[in-house]
C-alpha positions in Angstrom: -45.8 -8.9 18.7 -43.8 -5.8 20.0 -43.8 -3.9 17.0 -47.8 -4.2 15.6 -48.4 -3.3 19.6 -45.9 -0.2 18.9 -47.7 1.2 16.4 -51.4 0.7 17.9 -49.5 3.0 20.5 -48.5 5.0 17.8 -51.5 6.0 15.5 -53.0 5.9 19.1 -50.5 8.9 21.2 -49.5 10.4 18.1 -46.4 12.3 20.0 -43.6 13.1 17.6 -41.1 12.7 20.7 -42.7 9.9 22.1 -40.4 6.4 22.2 -42.1 3.7 22.7 -39.4 0.8 24.2 -40.7 -2.0 26.2 -40.7 -0.5 29.4 -42.6 2.4 28.6 -45.2 2.9 31.4 -48.4 3.0 29.9 -49.5 5.8 31.7 -46.7 8.7 32.9 -45.1 8.1 29.6 -47.8 8.2 27.2 -50.0 11.0 29.1 -52.5 9.0 28.6 -55.4 8.9 31.4 -57.3 5.5 32.6 -60.0 6.6 30.1 -57.6 7.0 27.3 -55.6 3.6 28.2 -59.1 1.9 27.9 -59.7 3.4 24.4 -57.1 2.3 23.2 -57.2 -0.9 24.4 -60.6 -0.8 22.6 -57.8 -0.8 19.7 -56.2 -3.8 21.2 -59.4 -5.4 21.1 -59.9 -5.4 17.8 -56.7 -6.0 16.1 -55.8 -8.9 18.2 -59.5 -9.7 18.1 -59.6 -10.6 21.9 -61.5 -9.9 24.5 -59.3 -8.1 27.4 -61.7 -8.2 30.6 -60.3 -5.1 32.5 -58.5 -7.2 35.6 -56.2 -7.8 33.3 -56.0 -4.2 32.1 -55.0 -3.3 35.6 -52.1 -5.1 34.7 -50.8 -3.3 32.0 -48.0 -0.9 33.3 -45.5 -1.1 30.8 -45.4 -2.1 26.9 -43.9 -5.1 27.6 -47.2 -5.8 30.0 -49.8 -5.6 27.4 -47.0 -7.7 25.0 -47.2 -10.7 26.7 -51.0 -10.6 27.3 -51.4 -9.9 24.0 -48.8 -13.2 22.9 -50.5 -15.3 25.7 -54.0 -14.8 24.5 -53.0 -14.9 20.8 -51.3 -18.8 21.4 -54.5 -20.0 23.9 -56.3 -18.1 20.2 -54.6 -21.0 18.0 
């Protein structure tokens, strides 16, 4: 799951100097703003076929938060 999330982020952010880990801060380290985060979330929704409510997006502080949410939602969908 982490690798899929990382690939989506890399495709979206497109920075050569970016080293994405589970502890990567979604806004500060990725250099995106809240609107760009919403666009990134849309990419996650399409890739994982989930609907991510706005209240959950506010909890996405680091990449591991996104991975944990998507793992939980994927388990529920199965």
